N, C-alpha and C positions, 0 to 999 in steps of 0.2 A: 299373203297380207299377214302381219303381226300387227297387234293391238298392245300397245304401250300406255302404263298410266301417266297420268300427269305428274306425280306425287315424286317429292323426292326418293332415293333410293335409300336405304336403311345402310348405315356404315361410313356412308362418303360426307367429307365435307369440302363448300365451294372453295373456290382459290381466291376469293373475296374474303371470305372468315378464318380465312387458312395465315394470310396476309396479317390479317388483325390481331389475330392469338400472337403471331410470331413478334407484331410490335409492342403487343402489351407485355410480352415476357422479356423481351429486351429492353423496355422501359424501367421495368421492375429490378431487372438486373443494374442498370444503369444508377437508379436511388437510392441501390442498397452501397453500390459501390463509394456515390459519391458521400453518402451518412460517414464509411469506413475511412475514408481519407481525411473527413470533415474532423473527425474527430466526436460528431452528433450522437455516438452510444447512449449516453447518457439520454439526451432527448426520447430517444428511440426506445428505451428501455419505461421511459417516465409515460410515454403515448401506449403504449401495452400493454402495462403492470404497474399504473395510477402511480403518482406524486410518490419519492422517497420518504420518510417519515425522516425530520429535523432533528440533527444529531443535536442530543442537551447541551448547552454552554456551560465549560469548566467555570469557577470562582473565580476571581482574581489571584494571583498565587503570592499575594502579601495579606489578603481579607483568608484563604485557607489555610493560613500557617498561624499570623497573628490573633486575625478576628479587627483590627484597623489596619489600617496601613498606616496611619501617623505614628506608632510606636516603631522604635528601635529593637533589631532583634536581640533579645536576649540569651541568646546561647554563647555568647562570650562575656557578661556581665558574671566577674566571679562570685557567688554568694558562700558568705560565712559558715566554716565548721565550724566556728567557734564566738563565743561573747565577744563585741567588740572591746571588751576590756580587756582582753587576753590577745590581742592581733597582734602583730608586731610588723616590723616594714618588711617588702619582702626580700630588700637584700640582705636581709638579716639571718631570712630563712634559707637561702640558698644553701644547698649542699656543697662543700666544696669538693669532696672526693667524686661525687657521682658530677659535680659539672666539668669539673677535668676529665675527668672518664670521657664525656659528652664530646666535648672538644677534642681529643687522641683521637675519635675513631672519627675515618675516612672511609664514609659507608661500608661497616663489615656484609660481607655476604656468608647467606644463611638457606640454602637449599635454592640459589637461583632468587630470593629475595633479600633486600636490605630491611634492617631491623633498627628497631629504639634502644639500649641496653635495658634489660631487665629490672635495674633500679628505679629507672622513670616510670616504667610501667604498670609496676604492682601497686601502686596508689589509683591507680584508674577506677570509678567505678560507673557503671551502664545504668542505664533507665532513669539519671536523674536531668532536670531541669538543669542547662548549662552548665558550665566546670565550675569544680566546686575551690573552695580556698584550699584546701591538699593538693590539686592537681593542676597548680598555677606551677610549678617548676616541672611537671612533667609535659605540662602544654606551650611554654615557652619554650623546653628544650628539644621538643618534635619540631617544634617552627622552625629551629636554628639549625637544626639535622635536613630538613626538608630543603632548605636553601643551598645544601651544599651537594645534593647530587644532581650532579652535571650532566649536559643534553647529551653526551654517551652513553651515561648511565642510562637514563631516562628511556631507552630502546630495548632494554633486556629486559625492563623492569615487566612482570606479568600484568596482562589488564585485568582492572577489579569488577567483581561481580556481587550486584546488590543482595541477592538474596542470600549470598554466602557472609554480608555483614550483618545482616538480619537476624539470621539463623545462630550464627556461630563469633558473636564478635569474642571471644577467647580468643578462638586459634588466628584471626588480624591480626590484633592489638599488636600496633608497634613497628607492623608491616608496610614494606612499601607498595602501590599499587599506581597502574596509568589510568586514570577515570577519560573516558570520552563520553561527550551529551554537549544539552544545547542550553545555553543558561536563562536563565527565570528569571533572576534578579541581582546584579550586582551593588553592594554599598560598601561604604569605608565602615568599617568595622572600630567600635567603640574598647578603646582600649585604657586602663589604668594607668596616671599618671607616674609610677612607677615600673612600665614596662620599660622603659628606657634603661632599669637597672639589667636588664635580660637581653640587651642589643637590640629590642625592636622596637620602631620609633611608629611603626604604622601597620594596617592589615585592612583585608579587604574581605569582604563577609559576602557569599556565592551561596544561591541554591541552583541548582542544575538538576535534569531530568536525564536518565542515561538510557538507552535501548531497552535495558533490561526491568527500569525501576516501576514501569508502567505508570498509574497516577501519582505513586510518591516520588519524593524527591529525595536530595544530598546537598547536606550542608557540609560547604567547604570554607575553611580559612585559610587565607593565603597573602604571604607575604607582599605580594604585589601583583599587578595584573597589566594585561599589554595596553600601551595605548587607546587602540580601537577598540575598547569595549565600553560603553558609555554607562554611565553610574544611574541605573535606573533597574525597575521593572519593566521586563519585555514580554507582551501579551500579546503580540500577533501570532501572525502564524507562522515566520520564519524567523527565530531566533536567533543570535549566533552561537554556531559550532564552537565547541570550547576544547582542550586539552588539557590537562594536569598531572603531576605525579607528584604522590604525596604518601603520608601515613595514618593509616588508620587509627584513628586515639578512641573512639568508643563509639556505642550505639546510645544516641542524645535523645533525651524528650523535650517534647518544647510544646508550647502552648498553641493550638491546633483551635479552627473555629467551630469544627465539628458539623456532622450531618444538618444535626437542628439546629444550629444558631447560637448554643446557650456555653461552645467552649468544649473543650476535649482533650486531653494527654494523647498527643502522637507523638512518634518515634524516627529517625532518620542517623544514618551513619553519619557520624562526623569524621573527615578526613583533614589533615590541614598539610598543605603545600609552599613551595616555595614561588610559583606564578603559576598565574591564570594564561594560558594560553590561545590567543585567537586561531581558529581554523579556516580557511578558507571556506565560503559556502560551497554547497554540494548543490551537484543537480539531480534531480530527484526525479526519477522516473517512474511514472505510474503503471498500473496492472492495463491502462485503456491504452497509454503512449503503446507498450510492451505489444499488445497485439494487434491496432491501428496496421503495421505491414503484415502480420498473416490475414486481418481482414481484405485488407486489398490485395493481396494474391490473390483470395479465394473469391474474392469476388469477379476478379478477371478469370479465373479459370473455369467458373460457373458462367460466366459470359461466352467463352467459347465452345463449352459445349454445348450451350444453349445454340449459338450459331453452325455450328457443325450438325447438330440433329433437326434444325429446321434445312442446311443445305443438301443433308440425305433426303429428305422429306420432298422434298422441290423436284431433287434427281429421281425419285422414283413416280413420282407424278409425272415428270416428261416420259420416263419409258413406258407406263401406264396409258398414256394419251394415246400411242401408235396402237395399241394392241387392240382386238374384233370386241372384246367385252367396252372398253370403254366406249367404242362406237354405240356400240348395244345399246350404254347405257345412261347416254348422251341426251341433256335436258336443253330445248323442251322435243319430245315425240310428237310430230303431227301423225294423224293416221290420213292416207290418201286414198282416194277409190278411184283411180284411172284406170282404164282398160276395165271397168268388171262388168257385166254383161249380165242382166237378170234373164233366166230362162226358168223353161215350165219343167213338168215334173213325165211328161210324156216327151220332149224333147232329150232329155236326161236317157232316160230308156233306149230312146233310139238309139239315140249315138253310143248308151253299150252295147247296144246289139251287133250298131255295124262296126262297131270294134273287135266284138268276136265272130264277126265270121270274116275279117281281115287277117286274124290270127290264125284261127281254127276254122277253114272253109266244111273241113268234110265232117263238123261235128254241129252245123249252123244250127239254130231253133225251126225255120222251116223248110218243109224238100220243096 
C-alpha cells in the first residue's frame, strides 16, 4: 500500500498552464512584431516613458532676420560712405582698367579655386550692414564673374563651409564655392537705377540654410533663379532644396529681431552667384525607418526561438509521461484498501511462529 497526498508536487506545471504560458508568449511576440512593422515605435516609447517634450517652434524667417515681414531686405541697399553732395554717378566711378581686367578674365584657377581679381576685393569691408558705396564696383563685378562660371566648372569647385566663412572671411573672399541647402526665402532684390550701367538688370535675394549652418542662415544674391522656385518665404517642413555656385563676398551684418525682440545685429556670409538651381526633392530616411527592418527580423527570430523552446518542452513532457516517475506522481492519487484484512496481535504472533517452524523445524520454540 502507498499513501499519496492530494497536493500538487513542486516543480511541475500542468499541461493546461503550459499552453496558457505558450499562448501568452506568442501573443506578446506578435504584438511586438506588429508594432515594429507598422512603425508605431514612437507610440510604444510614449506609452512606456511618457509623452515626448514638444520641440520649440522657430520664429518666422522674416521676423528673425528683419523683425518685420513687410520690410524689404536691406543687404543690397547701398549705404553712402560720403556726403550726397560729393556722390557721383556710378558710371563715372568705374575703374576702366579694373573693368577691362574683369572682362578679360575667363575664370582663372588658383589652388583649385576660381578667384575675383584683388583689385575688386580690396575695398570690401566685413561686419557692416549692407553694401557700402565704395563696394559697388566689387559687388557688380563679382556678380558678372559668377555669371560666367560654366556648368562644367561648377562640378570642380569645392563646397563651401559655413564655419570657414564666419571665422576666416579674409581667406575666403573672392573665391568660388558651391553651396547646397534649403531655401528659406526668395525675393526680387532691389537694385538702384544705375545698375544697368554694370549690365545687371535684375537680381534675386535669397536666404538659405545649409547642413552645417545650424540655426543661422546664408545670404545669397543671384542674377537669376530657376522658374520652379516661388518668390515667397518657405516656413513649412519641406522647403525646396537648391544649389548654387558663386563667390564669397564678405561677412555681412544685418538687423535681426534678437532673442528679446528689441532688435540685434547679426552676421551672415554673403555670396554672389549667377543662378540658383532647384534640386529634385530628396527622400528622407529617418532612424526609425532604418531600424524597422532590423526590428522585424529580431521579432521574427525571437518568435522562432520561443516556438522552438515550447516544442522542446512538449517533447520532454511526452518522454516524461512514459516513465515510472510520472506514473507515481500523476494526479489525482486515490488510496485503495481492497484486499486488506484486520488481524489481532495473537494471530500475527502465531503466523510468525508457524513461519519459523517451517523454515527451521529443528530450532522450534516448543518441544
